[in-house]
C-alpha positions, 0 to 999 in steps of 0.5 A, spaced: 607 060 725 604 067 727 606 069 720 600 065 717 595 067 722 596 075 720 596 073 712 589 070 713 587 076 717 589 081 711 585 076 706 579 076 710 579 084 711 579 084 704 573 081 703 569 085 707 571 093 708 578 094 709 579 095 716 583 101 719 590 099 719 597 101 719 603 097 718 610 100 721 617 097 722 622 099 727 629 097 726 635 096 731 642 094 728 640 087 725 633 086 728 627 088 724 620 089 728 614 090 724 608 092 727 601 091 724 596 096 728 588 096 727 582 098 731 581 093 737 580 092 744 588 094 746 591 087 745 599 088 744 602 082 742 609 080 739 610 074 735 603 072 738 605 072 745 603 078 750 608 083 750 608 083 758 612 076 757 617 079 754 624 076 755 629 078 758 625 081 764 629 087 766 628 090 759 621 089 759 619 096 761 623 098 755 618 095 751 612 098 755 615 105 755 611 107 749 604 105 753 606 108 759 608 114 756 602 115 752 597 112 757 593 106 757 587 109 754 590 111 747 592 104 746 585 101 749 582 102 742 587 099 738 590 092 737 598 092 735 601 085 733 608 085 732 613 080 728 620 081 730 626 077 726 634 078 727 638 081 732 639 079 739 635 080 745 636 087 746 636 090 739 629 086 738 626 090 744 629 097 741 626 095 735 619 093 738 618 099 742 620 103 735 615 099 731 610 100 736 611 108 737 611 109 729 605 105 728 601 109 734 603 115 730 601 113 723 595 110 726 593 117 729 595 121 723 591 116 718 584 115 722 584 120 728 586 127 727 593 131 726 593 135 733 593 128 737 598 125 732 602 131 733 601 131 741 603 123 741 609 125 737 612 130 741 611 126 748 615 120 744 620 125 742 621 129 748 622 122 752 627 118 747 628 120 740 630 113 738 622 111 739 621 114 732 628 115 729 632 109 727 639 109 730 643 108 724 650 105 727 652 098 725 657 094 727 664 095 723 667 089 719 673 086 722 680 088 719 686 084 718 692 085 723 688 086 729 682 082 733 677 087 731 675 093 727 679 098 730 684 094 735 691 092 733 695 086 735 700 088 740 707 089 737 714 089 741 721 091 740 725 085 743 
């Protein structure tokens, strides 16, 4: 799978000098996305396939939002590879965009300067806070006496 390929990359980079890279995760509900961001030529891949091929199509723009907001030129100097596990389609997409955004901020903080990192952070936060801040909501467990967490079965006074 795509996971083993990543592992080899890391081991190889240990042998020569450590390549400039950061790892960041994004979460939504039960989906977790780990973004591995390093210097490169603007490759964006999710589970080994290009980000442009994300399913479902209607949500594709959501994944590309960080790229559109920050501009292609900021992404042209880095490669981002994302691994996603768990969750449904929509949750995964939110996890991916969060991971990518956080990775960019972390990368700029570590290897570029503080000012440009702050600029990126402000752009992302003013547009949508969930791009950098995880949404803490989780589904509530179902209780007895009803079909869901809060709804109760109907009662009648016959």
